[in-house]
N, C-alpha and C positions, 0 to 999 in steps of 0.2 A: 431878073434873069441870072441864072447861075452858070458860070463857066466851069466846065470840067476839064482840068489840065492833066493830060496823060503823061506820066513819067514812070510807067511800069518798066521801061527799058533802061532806066537809070536817070541820074541827075542831068538836067538840061538848064544851063544858066540863063538862056533867053526866056524860057518858060518861068523860071524862078523870078526874073525881073517883072514879069506880068503879074504874078501873084503878090510880089513885094509892093508894087505900085498900088494894088488894091488895099493892102494893109495900111500904107502910108496915107491913103485917102480916107481912112476911118472905116473901111469895110471889113467884112468877115470872110476868112478863108479857112477851110478845113484842110488839114495836112497830116501826113503819116508821121508817127514817132515809132520807136521800137516797141512801145507798150500797146497803145491804142491810137486811134486817130484823134487829133485835137481840133477844137474850134477856136481859131486864133484871131486876136485883135491886138492893136497897139496897147500894151499894158499901161502906158502912161496917158492914154487918151480916154478921159472919163466917158465921153459920149459913145465911143466905140465899144468900150467894155460893157456899158449898159445894154448895148444891143446883143451881147452874148447872153445875158440874163433873160432878155425878152425872147430871143430865138429859142432858147432851151426850155423856157418856162421854169427857170431856176430860182429858188428862194434867194433873196438879196443878202442874207446872212451866211450863205454858203461860199466860203472864200475860193478864189481861183489860184492856180499855180502859174507863176511867171516862168517862162522858158527863155533861157539865155544861151549864147553861143560861145562865150569865153569867160574865164575867171574875171577879167576886167569888167564885164557887164554886171558882175555881182555888186560892185561898188555903186552902180546906178540905182539899185533897188534896196540894198541892205545897209542899215546904219552901222552895224558892227558884225564881225564874223569871228566867233570864238575859235579857239585852237582845235577843238574836236570837230567843228564844222570844216575847218581847213583840211584836217586829216581825212575826213570822209570824202570831201570833194576831190582831193588828190588821188584817192584810191578808186572811187566809183564813178567819177564824171569823165567823159559823158556816159550816161547810163540811167537806169530807172530808179533814181534816188532823189527825193525832194527834201530839202532842208528848210525848216521854219526858223526865221531869224527876225530880229528887230527891223522894222521897215524904215526907209527914208521918207521924208515928207513929200518928196516928189511923186511917190506912188499913191494914186487916188485911193481913198477909203473904199470906193465901190469895188476895186480890184481885190481888196483883202477882206471883204465882208464886214467892213467897219472896224477891223482889228488894227492894233499897232504892230502886228507882226506880218511878215510876208513869207509865202511859201515859194521856193525857187528850185528849179532843176535845170540841168543841161542835158537835153535828149541826145541819144546816140545815133539817131537816124540821119543820114547825110542830107536828105531833102529838108528835114526840119532845121538842121544847122544852117544850111545854105539860105533858107527863107529868112531866118532871124538875122543873119549877117547882112542880107540885102535890104532889110527893113529896120527892125527895132526889137527889143525884148517883147515877147508875146505873152499876153494872158491867154491861157488855153485850157479849158476843161475838156473832158471827153466830148466828141462831136456826136452826141445823141440827145434825143428829147429827155429832159430831166426825169430820172427814175427808171428809165428803160435800160436794157443791156448796152454796154459800151460797144463802140464800133471797132472792128479789127480789119475792115476792108472799106474801100471807097464805096462799094455797093451799099453797105450799111448806112453810110453817111447820106448817100443819094436817097435812100428810102426815107430818111428822117428830115432832110433839109433841102432837097432840090426845089428851087424856086423861092427859097426863103433866105438864102445867103448868096454872096456874090461869087465865091470861088470854092472849088473842091479840087485838091491835088490828088490824083490817083497814083499812089506809089506801090500798089499791090498790097498783099496781106502783111500785117505786123507780125513780129516774131516772138514777142514776149507774151502778149495776150491779156495780161492783167496790168492795171495801172502801177505807177511808181510807188515804192515804199516811201512813207512820209515820217520824218523824225523831227521832233521839236528840240532845237538846241538852245532855246531860251530858258530851259530848266536844267537842273542838275540833280540826279542823273538825267540824261536826255530821255525823251519819251517817244515810244513808237505810237504814232497817231493812226497810221494805216499800214498794214502789211502789203507788200507788193513784189515787184520783180526782183529785188535783192533781198535774200533771206535775212532775218534777224540775226541768225548765227554768224553770218559773214560780217555784219556791222559790228557786232560785239568783239570780234577778233581785232578790230582796229581801234575802238575807243572804250572797250570795257562794257560794264553792265548798262542795259537800256531797259527802262520800265515800260511795261505794256499798258497803254491807256485802257480803262474799263470799256470804252466804246468799241474797241476791237472785238471784244467778246459779246457785244450786244447790249451793254447797259445804255439806257437812254440818257441823253445829256441836253443841257440848255444852250451851251456855247460850243461851236465847232471851230477849231483852229486849223482844220484842213478838210478838203473834200472827202466825202464818203463816211463821215462820222455821225451825222445827225439825222439825215433824211432817208426815206426809202430809196433804194438804189437797185439798179441792175435787173429789175423785174420784167419778165415777159408778160404777155397778155394771159397766158395759161396759168393755172394754179401750180405752184412748185412745192414739192415735198422733198426734203433731203433725208436720206437714210444713212445713219451713222452706226458704226460698230465694227466688229472684226470682218475681214473680207468674206469669210464663209457665211456669217450671219447677214451681211449686207445683201449678198446674192439671194439668199432665201427670202428675206423680208421684201426685197424689191419685187420679186415674182409674185409674192402674196398680194402686195398692194396693186400690182397691175391687174391681177385676176379680180380683185375686189372692185376696183373702179370700172373695169370693163363690164362686169355684171350689172353695174348701175347705169350702163349705157354711155359711159364716157369714152372718148378717144384718148388713149394713153400713150405718151411718149416717154422713153427712157434714155438717159444719158449716163453712160457708165464705162468702166474699163473692161467689162466682160459682156458677152451677148446675152440678151434677155428676150423672151418672146413677148412682144408688145405690138401695138398698132404702128408705132414708129420707133426707130432706134438710132441713136447717134453714138458712135464709138469715140470715147474721149482720148484714148491713147494709152501707151504702155508705161510712160514715165510721168512724174509730177509736172515736168516742164511741158510735155505734150498736152496734159490735161489743162494746164493754165492757158496754153496757146489756143485751145479749142473751146474753152468754157463759154465765152460770150457768143461765139459763132453757133455753138450747139443750141443755146437758149433761143437765139433768133431763128435758127433753121427749124426747130421743132414748132415754134409759133407759126411759121410760114406753112408748115405741113398741116396745120389746123387741129392740133391736139387740144384737149380741154385740160389735161393734167400732165405735168412733167414730173417724173420721179427721177431724182438725181442722186447718184452715188456719192457719198462723202469720202474724203481721203484723209490720210494721216496728216496731222498738223506739224510737219517738219519741213524745213526748207521753204520752197514756194507754196507748199501745201497749206501753210497758214493763211496766205493770201487767197488761195482758192476757196478755202472754207469760209473766210470772211465774206467773200462775194456771194457764195452759194447761200449762206444763211440769210443774208440780206435780200437776195433774190426771192427767197422763199418766205420772207416776212417772219423768219424764225419758226416756220412750220417744219419741225424736225421730228423724225421717228427714230428711236433708238432700237437697234437690232441686237 
């Protein structure tokens, strides 16, 4: 049985205690963060963490991020914290930034995907922070079936997990919309493992140059030090095509592709920053931040509308646009058309 705990009107400490009790009993609770909804379990409880992998259908070598509520919690999971990690934490926590650090022995290997490093972040959502404080550091990947678009509302979580997990906290829609940025601080210079809610440019202002891991641009790898690096992610049921190029060329090519696939008898959906004649259309927004916020919602919504093909507009890879394009290309299985 799944309990849906309504906190759309704000933080409720009594309801938080109900959810925290489930966590401490080794059960699974989905909860909102500022990025996407997370599927949480006690990060130090090996049995509870294994249930996350089972519920999601997640490969065992795909590490989880541990969510903490204070800098003091960092000492519970990380063996050492280099100076650059401290600088980033001071500047961006709580917020959508994950740091990869050497792990403490107390952290089960199942949580880290068998690695001797641990990915840690402090979320900015008041419900997430309250749940962690009332329970324990939480291992929490996105609360979606593995490989599918991430959830940005409780409705998305209910679609994937109702009846399969013990609790879902409904805190309304998330406001960042793409997952956290992940930076590996066990190497020098540090390495961007996954672009996310905090742009690379902002990180480099604080600690200097950061190398971009080849997996960010689509290179296949054998070892994943962070989520979102190795396996298929974010994909809806429909086939996705990403159109990249100048704004004028993107508009022209998208309409050409719509007409082409409709002639073949396909229902076609488009997600873009400009209107296009198609069977279904989802307006992504006017800014990169709006596009990021609406990205996963658009993929899920167009699936629900029963399209066969989704044609997605690519955006510029600046700021949060780097994260948007990382997610879009993965959702499309790198099915990219250059305009």
